[in-house]
C-alpha positions in Angstrom: -20.3 -0.9 -20.4 -18.1 -0.2 -17.1 -14.8 1.1 -16.6 -12.3 -1.0 -15.4 -10.1 0.8 -12.7 -6.2 1.2 -13.7 -4.0 -1.4 -11.3 -0.4 -0.5 -11.8 2.8 -1.9 -10.4 4.1 -0.8 -7.4 6.7 -2.2 -5.7 6.8 -1.7 -1.7 8.0 -3.1 1.9 7.7 -2.3 5.5 10.3 -0.2 6.4 9.4 0.8 10.2 7.3 -2.4 11.8 6.7 -0.7 14.7 4.7 2.3 13.0 3.0 -0.1 10.9 1.7 -1.7 14.4 0.6 1.1 15.5 -1.8 1.4 12.3 -5.8 0.7 12.8 -6.4 -3.3 11.5 -7.0 -2.5 8.6 -5.4 -0.3 7.2 -2.6 -3.2 7.9 -5.0 -6.3 6.1 -4.9 -3.4 2.7 -1.2 -2.7 3.3 -0.3 -6.1 3.6 -3.1 -7.3 1.0 -1.3 -5.3 -2.2 1.8 -6.3 -1.0 1.2 -9.8 -1.7 -0.2 -8.3 -5.3 2.0 -6.9 -8.5 -0.6 -4.2 -8.9 -2.7 -2.8 -7.2 -5.4 0.4 -7.9 -5.2 3.8 -7.5 -6.4 4.6 -4.4 -4.5 1.3 -2.8 -1.8 3.5 -4.8 -2.3 7.0 -3.1 -1.9 5.0 0.0 1.1 3.4 0.0 2.8 6.7 -1.4 1.2 8.1 1.4 2.9 5.6 4.0 5.7 6.2 2.6 6.2 9.4 2.7 5.5 9.1 6.9 8.5 6.5 6.9 6.2 3.9 7.2 7.1 2.1 4.0 10.4 1.5 1.5 8.6 1.3 -2.1 10.7 1.3 -5.6 
């Protein structure tokens, strides 16, 4: 039996659109998909937290 990845709720929004637009297109797509989803997996959560630390996102 495969273990399911734990999914967590993380509420974020783009705080700096100029810096966000400078990110690679695949990263932008991944972030935008995560923003539209009520829950994110652990690897996506780490990406969002990193972008928050960079000032690109604002997360609650």
